[in-house]
DSSP file (Angstrom, degrees, kcal/mol; ACC not computed):
  #  RESIDUE AA STRUCTURE BP1 BP2  ACC     N-H-->O    O-->H-N    N-H-->O    O-->H-N    TCO  KAPPA ALPHA  PHI   PSI    X-CA   Y-CA   Z-CA
    1    1 A X              0   0    0      0, 0.0    24,-2.7     0, 0.0     2,-0.4   0.000 360.0 360.0 360.0 131.7  329.7  253.3   -2.9
    2    2 A X  E     -A   24   0A   0     22,-0.2     2,-0.4     2,-0.0    22,-0.2  -0.949 360.0-174.5-114.3 133.6  331.0  256.2   -0.7
    3    3 A X  E     +A   23   0A   0     20,-2.6    20,-2.9    -2,-0.4     2,-0.3  -0.996  11.1 165.5-128.6 128.3  328.7  259.0    0.4
    4    4 A X  E     -A   22   0A   0     -2,-0.4    18,-0.2    18,-0.2     2,-0.2  -0.970  39.7 -97.1-140.2 156.9  330.0  262.0    2.3
    5    5 A X        -     0   0    0     16,-1.6     3,-0.5    -2,-0.3     2,-0.4  -0.478  35.6-131.6 -71.9 138.4  328.7  265.4    3.2
    6    6 A X  S    S+     0   0    0      1,-0.2    -1,-0.1    -2,-0.2     0, 0.0  -0.769  84.1   2.7 -90.2 135.9  329.8  268.3    1.0
    7    7 A X  S >  S+     0   0    0     -2,-0.4     3,-1.7     1,-0.1    -1,-0.2   0.908  73.7 171.1  61.2  47.0  331.2  271.4    2.7
    8    8 A X  G >   +     0   0    0     -3,-0.5     3,-1.5     1,-0.3    -1,-0.1   0.715  63.5  74.1 -65.2 -21.0  331.0  270.0    6.2
    9    9 A X  G 3  S+     0   0    0      1,-0.3    -1,-0.3     9,-0.1    -2,-0.1   0.624  82.9  71.2 -69.3  -9.1  332.9  272.9    7.8
   10   10 A X  G <  S+     0   0    0     -3,-1.7     2,-0.3     1,-0.0    -1,-0.3   0.490 101.2  41.0 -86.1  -1.3  329.8  275.1    7.4
   11   11 A X    <   -     0   0    0     -3,-1.5     2,-0.3     6,-0.3   121,-0.1  -0.994  69.7-137.8-145.9 151.7  327.8  273.4   10.1
   12   12 A X        -     0   0    0     -2,-0.3     2,-0.2   120,-0.1     5,-0.2  -0.741  13.8-157.1-105.1 155.3  328.4  271.9   13.5
   13   13 A X        -     0   0    0     -2,-0.3     4,-0.1     3,-0.2     5,-0.0  -0.520  44.0 -81.1-115.3-168.5  327.0  268.7   15.0
   14   14 A X  S    S+     0   0    0     -2,-0.2     3,-0.1     1,-0.1    -2,-0.0   0.564 124.3  30.3 -74.7  -7.5  326.4  267.6   18.5
   15   15 A X  S    S-     0   0    0      1,-0.3     2,-0.3     4,-0.0    -1,-0.1   0.773 127.1 -17.0-113.9 -53.1  330.1  266.6   19.0
   16   16 A X    >   -     0   0    0      1,-0.0     3,-1.4     3,-0.0    -1,-0.3  -0.966  45.0-131.4-163.0 137.4  332.4  268.7   17.0
   17   17 A X  T 3  S+     0   0    0     -2,-0.3    -6,-0.3     1,-0.3    -3,-0.0   0.554 104.7  63.7 -70.6  -7.4  332.2  271.0   14.0
   18   18 A X  T 3  S+     0   0    0     -5,-0.0    -1,-0.3     2,-0.0     2,-0.1   0.530  78.8 106.2 -93.4  -6.5  335.1  269.3   12.3
   19   19 A X    <   -     0   0    0     -3,-1.4     2,-0.4   -11,-0.1    19,-0.0  -0.401  50.7-164.8 -73.8 149.9  333.4  266.0   12.0
   20   20 A X        -     0   0    0     19,-0.2    19,-0.1    -2,-0.1     2,-0.1  -0.939  14.8-136.5-136.9 113.2  332.2  264.8    8.6
   21   21 A X        +     0   0    0     -2,-0.4   -16,-1.6   -17,-0.0     2,-0.3  -0.431  28.9 172.7 -69.7 142.9  329.7  262.0    8.3
   22   22 A X  E     -A    4   0A   0    -18,-0.2     2,-0.3    -2,-0.1   -18,-0.2  -0.987  15.0-158.1-146.0 150.3  330.4  259.4    5.6
   23   23 A X  E     -A    3   0A   0    -20,-2.9   -20,-2.6    -2,-0.3     2,-0.4  -0.967   2.2-157.6-131.1 148.7  328.9  256.1    4.7
   24   24 A X  E     -A    2   0A   0     -2,-0.3     2,-0.5   -22,-0.2   -22,-0.2  -0.993   2.8-167.7-127.6 128.8  330.3  253.1    2.7
   25   25 A X        +     0   0    0    -24,-2.7     2,-0.3    -2,-0.4     3,-0.1  -0.976  34.8 120.6-115.5 122.7  328.2  250.5    1.0
   26   26 A X  S >  S-     0   0    0     -2,-0.5     3,-1.0     3,-0.1    50,-0.1  -0.938  70.2-114.3-170.1 151.0  330.0  247.4   -0.2
   27   27 A X  T 3  S+     0   0    0     -2,-0.3    49,-3.0     1,-0.2     4,-0.1   0.757 122.9  50.1 -62.1 -21.0  329.9  243.6    0.3
   28   28 A X  T 3  S+     0   0    0     47,-0.2    44,-3.0     2,-0.1    -1,-0.2   0.485  86.9 105.4 -96.2  -4.4  333.4  244.2    1.9
   29   29 A X  B <  S-B   71   0B   0     -3,-1.0     2,-0.6    42,-0.2    42,-0.3  -0.499  88.8 -98.5 -72.3 145.4  332.2  247.1    4.2
   30   30 A X    >   -     0   0    0     40,-2.3     3,-1.6    -2,-0.2     2,-0.2  -0.539  46.4-121.1 -66.5 113.9  331.9  246.1    7.9
   31   31 A X  T 3  S-     0   0    0     -2,-0.6     3,-0.1     1,-0.3    -1,-0.1  -0.376  84.7  -7.3 -65.0 125.2  328.2  245.5    8.2
   32   32 A X  T 3  S+     0   0    0      1,-0.2    -1,-0.3    -2,-0.2     2,-0.2   0.541  98.6 144.0  71.2   7.7  326.5  247.7   10.7
   33   33 A X    <   -     0   0    0     -3,-1.6     2,-0.6    37,-0.1    -1,-0.2  -0.511  42.9-153.1 -83.5 146.9  329.8  249.1   12.0
   34   34 A X        -     0   0    0     -2,-0.2     2,-0.6    -3,-0.1    -3,-0.0  -0.973  15.4-159.7-112.8 111.7  330.4  252.7   13.1
   35   35 A X        -     0   0    0     -2,-0.6    35,-0.1     1,-0.1    -2,-0.0  -0.834   8.4-169.6 -96.8 120.8  334.1  253.4   12.5
   36   36 A X        +     0   0    0     -2,-0.6    -1,-0.1     2,-0.1    -2,-0.0   0.227  40.5 128.2 -97.5  13.8  335.3  256.3   14.6
   37   37 A X  S    S-     0   0    0      1,-0.1     2,-1.0    30,-0.0    -2,-0.1  -0.300  70.9-104.8 -65.1 154.7  338.7  256.8   13.0
   38   38 A X        +     0   0    0    -19,-0.0     2,-0.3     2,-0.0    -1,-0.1  -0.747  53.7 166.5 -83.2 105.7  339.6  260.3   11.8
   39   39 A X        -     0   0    0     -2,-1.0     2,-0.2   -19,-0.1   -19,-0.2  -0.910  15.4-166.1-119.6 149.1  339.2  260.1    8.0
   40   40 A X     >  -     0   0    0     -2,-0.3     4,-1.6     1,-0.0     3,-0.4  -0.641  44.8 -88.3-120.3-179.5  339.0  263.0    5.5
   41   41 A X  H  > S+     0   0    0      1,-0.2     4,-2.6    -2,-0.2     5,-0.2   0.859 127.6  59.0 -58.5 -34.8  338.0  263.3    1.9
   42   42 A X  H  > S+     0   0    0      1,-0.2     4,-2.8     2,-0.2    -1,-0.2   0.868 101.4  53.6 -64.0 -36.0  341.6  262.4    1.0
   43   43 A X  H  > S+     0   0    0     -3,-0.4     4,-2.2     2,-0.2    24,-0.5   0.893 109.5  48.6 -64.6 -37.9  341.2  259.1    2.8
   44   44 A X  H  X S+     0   0    0     -4,-1.6     4,-2.4     2,-0.2    -2,-0.2   0.935 112.3  47.8 -65.8 -45.8  338.1  258.3    0.8
   45   45 A X  H  X S+     0   0    0     -4,-2.6     4,-2.6     1,-0.2    -2,-0.2   0.932 112.5  49.3 -60.0 -45.9  339.9  259.2   -2.4
   46   46 A X  H  X S+     0   0    0     -4,-2.8     4,-2.3     1,-0.2    -1,-0.2   0.891 110.3  50.9 -61.7 -40.0  342.9  257.1   -1.4
   47   47 A X  H  X S+     0   0    0     -4,-2.2     4,-2.5     2,-0.2    -1,-0.2   0.920 110.4  48.6 -64.4 -43.7  340.6  254.1   -0.6
   48   48 A X  H  X S+     0   0    0     -4,-2.4     4,-2.4     1,-0.2    -2,-0.2   0.913 110.4  51.8 -62.6 -42.3  338.9  254.4   -4.0
   49   49 A X  H  <>S+     0   0    0     -4,-2.6     5,-2.9     1,-0.2     4,-0.5   0.917 110.7  48.5 -59.7 -42.6  342.3  254.5   -5.7
   50   50 A X  H ><5S+     0   0    0     -4,-2.3     3,-0.8     3,-0.2    -2,-0.2   0.919 111.0  49.6 -64.0 -43.8  343.4  251.4   -3.9
   51   51 A X  H 3<5S+     0   0    0     -4,-2.5    -1,-0.2     1,-0.2    -2,-0.2   0.899 117.9  39.7 -61.8 -41.1  340.2  249.5   -4.7
   52   52 A X  T 3<5S-     0   0    0     -4,-2.4    -1,-0.2    -5,-0.2    -2,-0.2   0.374 109.7-121.3 -91.6   4.5  340.5  250.4   -8.4
   53   53 A X  T < 5 +     0   0    0     -3,-0.8     2,-0.3    -4,-0.5    -3,-0.2   0.879  60.4 152.0  56.6  40.7  344.2  249.9   -8.5
   54   54 A X      < -     0   0    0     -5,-2.9    -1,-0.2    -6,-0.2     2,-0.1  -0.750  48.1-113.4 -98.4 147.8  344.7  253.5   -9.6
   55   55 A X        -     0   0    0     -2,-0.3    -1,-0.0     1,-0.1     7,-0.0  -0.465  45.2 -88.5 -73.7 153.6  347.9  255.5   -8.9
   56   56 A X        -     0   0    0      1,-0.1    -1,-0.1    -2,-0.1     3,-0.1  -0.302  28.3-145.8 -59.7 145.9  347.5  258.5   -6.5
   57   57 A X  S    S+     0   0    0      1,-0.1     2,-0.3    -3,-0.1    -1,-0.1   0.807  76.0   6.4 -83.1 -31.6  346.6  261.7   -8.2
   58   58 A X  S  > S-     0   0    0      1,-0.0     4,-1.6     0, 0.0     5,-0.1  -0.855  79.3 -99.8-142.1 173.3  348.6  264.0   -5.9
   59   59 A X  H  > S+     0   0    0     -2,-0.3     4,-1.9     1,-0.2     5,-0.1   0.802 117.6  63.5 -65.7 -28.3  351.0  263.9   -3.0
   60   60 A X  H  > S+     0   0    0      1,-0.2     4,-0.7     2,-0.2    -1,-0.2   0.948 108.5  36.4 -64.8 -49.9  348.0  264.6   -0.7
   61   61 A X  H  4 S+     0   0    0      1,-0.2    -1,-0.2     2,-0.2     3,-0.2   0.797 111.4  62.3 -76.2 -24.6  346.2  261.4   -1.5
   62   62 A X  H  < S+     0   0    0     -4,-1.6    -1,-0.2     1,-0.2    -2,-0.2   0.899 108.8  42.8 -60.2 -39.7  349.5  259.4   -1.8
   63   63 A X  H  < S+     0   0    0     -4,-1.9    -1,-0.2    -5,-0.1    -2,-0.2   0.623  93.9 103.3 -82.4 -14.1  350.1  260.3    1.9
   64   64 A X  S  < S-     0   0    0     -4,-0.7     2,-0.4    -3,-0.2   -25,-0.0  -0.469  74.4-122.7 -74.8 139.8  346.5  259.5    3.0
   65   65 A X        -     0   0    0     -2,-0.2   -18,-0.2     1,-0.1   -19,-0.1  -0.660  27.7-118.0 -78.7 129.3  345.9  256.3    4.8
   66   66 A X        -     0   0    0     -2,-0.4     2,-2.0   -20,-0.2     3,-0.3  -0.281  32.5-102.9 -61.6 158.2  343.2  254.0    3.1
   67   67 A X    >   +     0   0    0    -24,-0.5     3,-1.7     1,-0.2     4,-0.3  -0.378  59.7 155.6 -83.5  59.7  340.2  253.4    5.2
   68   68 A X  G >   +     0   0    0     -2,-2.0     3,-1.8     1,-0.3    -1,-0.2   0.853  65.5  60.9 -57.0 -38.9  341.2  249.8    6.2
   69   69 A X  G 3  S+     0   0    0     -3,-0.3    -1,-0.3     1,-0.3    -2,-0.1   0.594  96.5  61.0 -70.4  -8.9  339.1  249.8    9.4
   70   70 A X  G <  S+     0   0    0     -3,-1.7   -40,-2.3   -41,-0.1     2,-0.3   0.502 103.7  58.6 -91.3  -3.8  335.9  250.3    7.4
   71   71 A X  B <   -B   29   0B   0     -3,-1.8     2,-0.3   -42,-0.3   -42,-0.2  -0.828  63.0-148.6-127.8 160.8  336.4  247.0    5.4
   72   72 A X        -     0   0    0    -44,-3.0     4,-0.1    -2,-0.3    -2,-0.0  -0.761  26.2-122.7-117.2 168.6  336.7  243.3    5.9
   73   73 A X  S    S+     0   0    0     -2,-0.3     2,-0.5     1,-0.1   -45,-0.1   0.642  94.9  64.9 -84.2 -16.0  338.6  240.7    3.8
   74   74 A X  S    S-     0   0    0    -46,-0.1     2,-0.2   -47,-0.0    -2,-0.1  -0.925  83.9-125.2-116.0 129.9  335.5  238.6    3.2
   75   75 A X        -     0   0    0     -2,-0.5     2,-0.8     1,-0.1   -47,-0.2  -0.454  11.6-145.5 -70.7 139.8  332.5  239.8    1.2
   76   76 A X        +     0   0    0    -49,-3.0   -47,-0.1    -2,-0.2    -1,-0.1  -0.906  22.5 173.5-104.1 102.7  329.1  239.6    2.9
   77   77 A X        +     0   0    0     -2,-0.8     2,-0.1   -49,-0.0    -1,-0.1   0.093  20.8 147.6 -99.8  22.7  326.7  238.8    0.1
   78   78 A X        -     0   0    0    -51,-0.1    -2,-0.1     1,-0.1     0, 0.0  -0.380  51.9-117.5 -56.8 127.0  323.7  238.3    2.3
   79   79 A X        -     0   0    0     -2,-0.1     2,-0.3     1,-0.0    -1,-0.1  -0.270  32.3-162.6 -65.9 156.9  320.7  239.4    0.3
   80   80 A X        -     0   0    0     -3,-0.1     2,-0.6     0, 0.0    -1,-0.0  -0.925  18.9-123.0-135.6 161.6  318.7  242.4    1.5
   81   81 A X        -     0   0    0     -2,-0.3     2,-0.1     2,-0.0    -2,-0.0  -0.934  28.6-130.1-107.8 118.1  315.2  243.8    0.9
   82   82 A X        -     0   0    0     -2,-0.6     2,-0.5     1,-0.1     0, 0.0  -0.445  18.4-140.7 -66.3 136.5  315.2  247.3   -0.3
   83   83 A X        -     0   0    0     -2,-0.1     3,-0.1     1,-0.0    -1,-0.1  -0.874  14.8-127.5 -99.9 126.8  312.8  249.5    1.6
   84   84 A X        -     0   0    0     -2,-0.5    -1,-0.0     1,-0.1     0, 0.0  -0.370  40.2 -87.6 -68.1 153.4  310.9  252.1   -0.4
   85   85 A X        -     0   0    0      1,-0.1    -1,-0.1     2,-0.0     4,-0.1  -0.322  30.0-149.4 -61.0 144.6  311.0  255.6    0.9
   86   86 A X  S    S+     0   0    0      1,-0.1     2,-0.4    -3,-0.1    -1,-0.1   0.627  81.8  51.0 -90.5 -16.9  308.4  256.4    3.5
   87   87 A X  S    S-     0   0    0      4,-0.0    -1,-0.1     2,-0.0     4,-0.1  -0.985  97.2-105.4-124.1 129.8  308.0  260.1    2.7
   88   88 A X    >   -     0   0    0     -2,-0.4     3,-2.0     1,-0.2    -2,-0.1  -0.250  29.5-125.5 -53.1 139.0  307.5  261.3   -0.9
   89   89 A X  T 3  S+     0   0    0      1,-0.3    -1,-0.2    -4,-0.1    -3,-0.0   0.675 108.3  55.4 -66.0 -17.3  310.7  262.8   -2.2
   90   90 A X  T 3  S+     0   0    0      2,-0.1     2,-0.4     0, 0.0    -1,-0.3   0.277  82.6 112.7 -97.7  12.4  309.0  266.1   -3.1
   91   91 A X    <   -     0   0    0     -3,-2.0     2,-0.2    -4,-0.1     3,-0.1  -0.697  58.5-144.0 -85.4 132.6  307.6  266.6    0.4
   92   92 A X        -     0   0    0     -2,-0.4    -2,-0.1     1,-0.2    -4,-0.0  -0.492  33.1 -82.1 -88.4 164.0  309.1  269.5    2.4
   93   93 A X        -     0   0    0     -2,-0.2    -1,-0.2     1,-0.1     3,-0.1  -0.268  50.2-112.2 -60.6 151.5  309.8  269.5    6.1
   94   94 A X        -     0   0    0      1,-0.2     2,-0.4    -3,-0.1    -1,-0.1  -0.084  49.8 -66.1 -73.6-177.7  306.9  270.2    8.3
   95   95 A X     >  -     0   0    0      1,-0.2     4,-1.0     2,-0.0     3,-0.5  -0.602  36.5-154.1 -75.3 122.7  306.6  273.3   10.4
   96   96 A X  H  > S+     0   0    0     -2,-0.4     4,-1.5     1,-0.2    -1,-0.2   0.817  93.8  63.1 -66.0 -27.5  309.2  273.4   13.2
   97   97 A X  H  4 S+     0   0    0     11,-0.3    -1,-0.2     1,-0.2    12,-0.1   0.874  99.1  53.7 -64.5 -35.4  306.9  275.6   15.2
   98   98 A X  H  4 S+     0   0    0     -3,-0.5    -1,-0.2     1,-0.2    -2,-0.2   0.849 112.9  42.6 -68.0 -33.3  304.4  272.8   15.5
   99   99 A X  H  < S+     0   0    0     -4,-1.0    -1,-0.2    -3,-0.2    -2,-0.2   0.677  97.0  93.5 -86.7 -18.4  307.0  270.3   16.8
  100  100 A X  S  < S-     0   0    0     -4,-1.5    42,-0.1     1,-0.1     5,-0.1  -0.374  88.5 -94.6 -75.8 152.3  308.6  272.7   19.2
  101  101 A X    >>  -     0   0    0     40,-0.7     3,-1.2     1,-0.1     4,-0.8  -0.253  43.8-102.9 -58.7 156.3  307.6  273.0   22.9
  102  102 A X  G >4 S+     0   0    0      1,-0.3     3,-1.0     2,-0.2     4,-0.4   0.864 121.0  53.0 -53.2 -43.0  305.1  275.7   23.6
  103  103 A X  G 34 S+     0   0    0      1,-0.2    -1,-0.3     2,-0.1     4,-0.3   0.787 113.1  44.7 -66.0 -26.0  307.7  278.1   25.1
  104  104 A X  G <> S+     0   0    0     -3,-1.2     4,-2.6     1,-0.2    -1,-0.2   0.483  85.0  95.9 -96.3  -3.3  309.9  277.7   22.0
  105  105 A X  H <X S+     0   0    0     -3,-1.0     4,-2.6    -4,-0.8     5,-0.2   0.858  79.8  54.1 -62.1 -37.8  307.2  278.1   19.4
  106  106 A X  H  > S+     0   0    0     -4,-0.4     4,-2.0    -3,-0.3    -1,-0.2   0.940 113.4  42.6 -61.4 -44.2  307.7  281.8   18.7
  107  107 A X  H  > S+     0   0    0     -4,-0.3     4,-2.1     2,-0.2    -2,-0.2   0.919 114.1  51.6 -65.8 -42.6  311.4  281.4   18.0
  108  108 A X  H  X S+     0   0    0     -4,-2.6     4,-2.2     1,-0.2   -11,-0.3   0.898 110.2  49.2 -61.1 -40.3  310.7  278.3   15.9
  109  109 A X  H  X S+     0   0    0     -4,-2.6     4,-2.7    -5,-0.2    -1,-0.2   0.885 107.7  54.2 -66.7 -38.2  308.1  280.2   13.9
  110  110 A X  H  X S+     0   0    0     -4,-2.0     4,-2.2     1,-0.2    -2,-0.2   0.903 110.9  46.2 -61.4 -40.3  310.6  283.0   13.3
  111  111 A X  H  X S+     0   0    0     -4,-2.1     4,-2.5     2,-0.2    -2,-0.2   0.873 111.0  52.0 -70.4 -36.7  313.1  280.6   11.9
  112  112 A X  H  X S+     0   0    0     -4,-2.2     4,-1.9     2,-0.2    -2,-0.2   0.913 111.0  48.0 -64.0 -41.6  310.5  278.9    9.8
  113  113 A X  H  X S+     0   0    0     -4,-2.7     4,-1.0     2,-0.2    -2,-0.2   0.906 111.3  50.6 -64.3 -42.0  309.5  282.3    8.4
  114  114 A X  H >X S+     0   0    0     -4,-2.2     3,-0.8     1,-0.2     4,-0.5   0.920 108.9  52.2 -60.1 -44.0  313.2  283.1    7.7
  115  115 A X  H >< S+     0   0    0     -4,-2.5     3,-1.1     1,-0.3    -1,-0.2   0.876 104.1  56.1 -62.4 -38.3  313.6  279.8    5.9
  116  116 A X  H 3< S+     0   0    0     -4,-1.9    -1,-0.3     1,-0.2    -2,-0.2   0.767 105.6  53.2 -65.5 -24.1  310.7  280.5    3.6
  117  117 A X  H << S+     0   0    0     -4,-1.0    -1,-0.2    -3,-0.8    -2,-0.2   0.554  89.7 102.0 -87.3  -8.6  312.3  283.7    2.5
  118  118 A X  S << S-     0   0    0     -3,-1.1     2,-1.0    -4,-0.5     8,-0.1  -0.417  75.9-123.5 -80.2 152.5  315.7  282.1    1.6
  119  119 A X        +     0   0    0      6,-0.2     3,-0.4     1,-0.1     6,-0.2  -0.823  34.8 171.4 -92.2  99.5  316.7  281.3   -2.0
  120  120 A X        +     0   0    0     -2,-1.0    -1,-0.1     1,-0.2     4,-0.1   0.203  48.3 101.6 -94.7  14.9  317.4  277.6   -1.8
  121  121 A X  S    S+     0   0    0      2,-0.1     2,-0.3     4,-0.0    -1,-0.2   0.515  89.4  15.2 -81.0  -3.2  317.8  277.1   -5.5
  122  122 A X  S >  S-     0   0    0     -3,-0.4     3,-0.5     0, 0.0     2,-0.0  -0.964  90.8 -77.2-158.5 171.0  321.6  277.0   -5.3
  123  123 A X  T 3  S+     0   0    0     -2,-0.3    -2,-0.1     1,-0.2    -3,-0.0  -0.314 101.0  14.9 -75.0 157.5  324.5  276.6   -2.9
  124  124 A X  T 3  S+     0   0    0      1,-0.1    -1,-0.2    -4,-0.1     4,-0.1   0.788  82.5 120.9  57.2  37.1  325.8  279.2   -0.5
  125  125 A X    <   +     0   0    0     -3,-0.5     2,-0.3    -6,-0.2    -6,-0.2   0.610  55.0  75.1-104.0 -15.7  322.9  281.6   -0.7
  126  126 A X  S    S-     0   0    0     -8,-0.1     2,-0.2     1,-0.1   -11,-0.0  -0.718  97.0 -95.7 -96.8 149.3  321.9  281.6    2.9
  127  127 A X     >  -     0   0    0     -2,-0.3     4,-2.7     1,-0.2     5,-0.2  -0.456  34.4-141.7 -59.2 122.8  323.8  283.5    5.6
  128  128 A X  H  > S+     0   0    0     -2,-0.2     4,-2.6     1,-0.2     5,-0.2   0.858  96.9  51.6 -63.8 -36.3  326.0  280.8    7.1
  129  129 A X  H  > S+     0   0    0      2,-0.2     4,-2.1     1,-0.2    -1,-0.2   0.929 114.0  43.9 -65.4 -43.1  325.7  282.0   10.7
  130  130 A X  H  > S+     0   0    0      2,-0.2     4,-2.8     1,-0.2    -2,-0.2   0.901 113.2  51.7 -67.8 -39.3  321.9  282.0   10.5
  131  131 A X  H  X S+     0   0    0     -4,-2.7     4,-2.6     2,-0.2    -2,-0.2   0.909 109.0  50.5 -64.1 -41.5  321.9  278.6    8.7
  132  132 A X  H  X S+     0   0    0     -4,-2.6     4,-2.4     2,-0.2    -1,-0.2   0.910 112.0  48.1 -61.7 -41.6  324.2  277.1   11.4
  133  133 A X  H  X S+     0   0    0     -4,-2.1     4,-3.0     2,-0.2     5,-0.3   0.938 111.0  50.2 -62.9 -46.3  321.8  278.5   14.1
  134  134 A X  H  X S+     0   0    0     -4,-2.8     4,-2.4     1,-0.2     5,-0.2   0.915 112.0  48.2 -59.5 -43.3  318.7  277.1   12.2
  135  135 A X  H  X S+     0   0    0     -4,-2.6     4,-2.3     2,-0.2    -1,-0.2   0.929 113.2  47.7 -61.5 -45.4  320.4  273.7   12.0
  136  136 A X  H  X S+     0   0    0     -4,-2.4     4,-1.5     2,-0.2    -2,-0.2   0.947 113.6  46.1 -62.0 -49.9  321.3  273.6   15.6
  137  137 A X  H  <>S+     0   0    0     -4,-3.0     5,-3.1     1,-0.2     6,-0.3   0.917 113.3  48.8 -62.4 -43.4  317.9  274.7   16.8
  138  138 A X  H ><5S+     0   0    0     -4,-2.4     3,-1.2    -5,-0.3    -1,-0.2   0.903 110.2  51.8 -63.2 -40.2  316.1  272.2   14.6
  139  139 A X  H 3<5S+     0   0    0     -4,-2.3    -1,-0.2     1,-0.3    -2,-0.2   0.771 116.8  40.3 -67.5 -24.8  318.4  269.4   15.7
  140  140 A X  T ><5S-     0   0    0     -4,-1.5     3,-1.8    -3,-0.3    -1,-0.3   0.125 112.6-115.8-110.9  18.8  317.6  270.3   19.4
  141  141 A X  T < 5 -     0   0    0     -3,-1.2   -40,-0.7     1,-0.3    -3,-0.2   0.811  65.5 -68.5  52.6  34.9  313.9  271.0   18.9
  142  142 A X  T 3 <S+     0   0    0     -5,-3.1    -1,-0.3    -6,-0.2    -4,-0.1   0.800 114.9 109.9  58.3  32.3  314.4  274.6   19.9
  143  143 A X    <   +     0   0    0     -3,-1.8     2,-0.4    -6,-0.3    -2,-0.1   0.521  65.9  55.7-111.9  -9.7  315.2  273.6   23.5
  144  144 A X  S    S-     0   0    0     -4,-0.2    -1,-0.1    -7,-0.2    -2,-0.1  -0.985  79.9-121.9-128.8 132.8  318.9  274.4   23.6
  145  145 A X        -     0   0    0     -2,-0.4     7,-0.2     5,-0.1     3,-0.1  -0.285  44.0 -89.3 -62.9 155.1  320.7  277.7   22.9
  146  146 A X    >   -     0   0    0      5,-0.5     3,-2.3     1,-0.2    -1,-0.1  -0.360  64.3 -77.7 -60.0 144.4  323.4  277.7   20.2
  147  147 A X  T 3  S+     0   0    0      1,-0.3    -1,-0.2    -3,-0.1     3,-0.1  -0.200 120.5  17.6 -52.4 130.1  326.8  276.8   21.7
  148  148 A X  T 3  S+     0   0    0      1,-0.3     2,-0.3    -3,-0.1    -1,-0.3   0.393 106.7 101.9  89.6  -2.1  328.3  279.9   23.5
  149  149 A X    <   -     0   0    0     -3,-2.3    -1,-0.3     1,-0.1    -4,-0.1  -0.802  64.7-142.3-115.8 158.7  325.0  281.7   23.7
  150  150 A X  S    S+     0   0    0     -2,-0.3     2,-0.3    -3,-0.1    -5,-0.1   0.640  79.0  17.1 -93.6 -16.8  322.6  282.2   26.6
  151  151 A X  S    S-     0   0    0     -5,-0.1     2,-0.5    -7,-0.1    -5,-0.5  -0.937  87.5 -85.6-148.6 168.1  319.3  281.9   24.9
  152  152 A X        -     0   0    0     -2,-0.3     2,-0.2    -7,-0.2    -7,-0.1  -0.704  51.0-149.8 -79.2 124.5  317.6  280.8   21.6
  153  153 A X        -     0   0    0     -2,-0.5     2,-0.2     1,-0.0    -1,-0.0  -0.569   7.3-126.2 -95.9 157.2  317.9  283.7   19.2
  154  154 A X    >>  -     0   0    0     -2,-0.2     3,-1.4     1,-0.1     4,-0.6  -0.557  37.9-100.8 -88.5 165.2  315.7  284.7   16.3
  155  155 A X  G >4 S+     0   0    0      1,-0.3     3,-1.2    -2,-0.2    -1,-0.1   0.874 124.0  56.2 -55.7 -37.4  317.2  285.2   12.9
  156  156 A X  G 34 S+     0   0    0      1,-0.2    -1,-0.3   -26,-0.0     4,-0.1   0.720 102.2  57.1 -68.5 -19.7  317.3  289.0   13.3
  157  157 A X  G <4 S+     0   0    0     -3,-1.4     9,-1.4     2,-0.1     2,-0.6   0.553  88.2  87.9 -87.6  -8.2  319.3  288.5   16.5
  158  158 A X  B << S-C  165   0C   0     -3,-1.2     7,-0.2    -4,-0.6   -28,-0.1  -0.822  83.2-124.1 -94.6 121.0  322.1  286.6   14.7
  159  159 A X    >   -     0   0    0      5,-1.7     3,-1.3    -2,-0.6     2,-0.3  -0.306  33.0 -99.4 -61.0 143.2  324.8  288.9   13.2
  160  160 A X  T 3  S+     0   0    0      1,-0.2    -1,-0.1    -4,-0.1     3,-0.1  -0.481 104.4   3.8 -64.6 126.3  325.4  288.5    9.5
  161  161 A X  T 3  S+     0   0    0     -2,-0.3     2,-0.3     1,-0.2    -1,-0.2   0.403 118.8  79.9  81.1  -3.0  328.4  286.4    8.9
  162  162 A X  S <  S-     0   0    0     -3,-1.3    -1,-0.2     2,-0.2   -35,-0.0  -0.862  72.7-134.0-129.4 167.2  329.1  285.5   12.5
  163  163 A X  S    S+     0   0    0     -2,-0.3     2,-0.3    -3,-0.1    -3,-0.1   0.170  75.3  99.5-103.6  16.5  327.7  283.1   15.0
  164  164 A X  S    S-     0   0    0     -5,-0.1    -5,-1.7     1,-0.0    -2,-0.2  -0.773  76.4-112.5-107.1 149.0  327.5  285.7   17.8
  165  165 A X  B     -C  158   0C   0     -2,-0.3    -7,-0.2    -7,-0.2     3,-0.1  -0.440  45.9 -95.6 -70.1 149.7  324.4  287.6   19.0
  166  166 A X        -     0   0    0     -9,-1.4    -1,-0.1     1,-0.1     3,-0.1  -0.309  46.2 -96.0 -65.2 152.2  324.6  291.3   18.4
  167  167 A X        -     0   0    0      1,-0.1     2,-0.1    -3,-0.1    -1,-0.1  -0.361  46.1-100.3 -64.8 147.6  325.8  293.5   21.2
  168  168 A X        -     0   0    0      1,-0.1    -1,-0.1    -3,-0.1     2,-0.1  -0.464  42.8-104.7 -70.2 141.5  323.1  295.1   23.3
  169  169 A X        -     0   0    0     -2,-0.1     2,-0.2    -3,-0.1    -1,-0.1  -0.383  34.6-142.1 -66.8 141.5  322.3  298.7   22.4
  170  170 A X    >   -     0   0    0     -2,-0.1     3,-1.4    -3,-0.1    -1,-0.1  -0.515  28.1-101.7 -97.9 172.1  323.6  301.3   24.8
  171  171 A X  T 3  S+     0   0    0      1,-0.3    -1,-0.1    -2,-0.2    -2,-0.1   0.708 120.9  57.6 -65.4 -19.3  321.9  304.4   25.9
  172  172 A X  T 3  S+     0   0    0      2,-0.0    -1,-0.3     0, 0.0     2,-0.2   0.537  76.7 112.7 -92.0  -6.3  324.1  306.4   23.5
  173  173 A X    <   -     0   0    0     -3,-1.4     3,-0.1     1,-0.1    -4,-0.0  -0.474  41.0-178.3 -67.6 135.0  323.0  304.5   20.4
  174  174 A X        +     0   0    0     -2,-0.2    -1,-0.1     1,-0.1    -3,-0.0   0.466  64.3  76.1-114.3  -4.6  321.1  306.8   18.1
  175  175 A X              0   0    0      1,-0.1    -1,-0.1     0, 0.0    -2,-0.1   0.261 360.0 360.0 -97.1  16.1  320.1  304.6   15.2
  176  176 A X              0   0    0     -3,-0.1    -7,-0.1     0, 0.0    -1,-0.1   0.434 360.0 360.0  72.0 360.0  317.3  302.8   17.1
């Protein structure tokens, strides 16, 4: 079984926005290993094709290297005990404001309020710049500014469609 993030380019992680987490479950997968090779969706497709003895579908997956370093030649059939989920699957995240340090609670609450107003019933409905900021702040417990910025911004301070804070108003601005 292969599991990978969909649309990974829309969010950054703590190392690089081009990274895409993926997991492999198999008796032949290296147990407990973290493989740091650069693999793409095409590498996953190529690996699946190799496992199932299927021909490549396109030139792209034909040229992709299978994920050899994620597997061993010998199956590990050690039994395991499935762990039931610890949180009910219909439980929503708690309030980020409650978990944030006291100084960050106003910004965390602003982001929680913004999140409640979003239409989460389908993909690509939230402003990507604001969503990236919300992800970053939540991952850093509202203690670190978004990369390239000097402070933690509120949703209203993040420009629509960009990851930059709006320019400061000058004395000549007339639209308030």
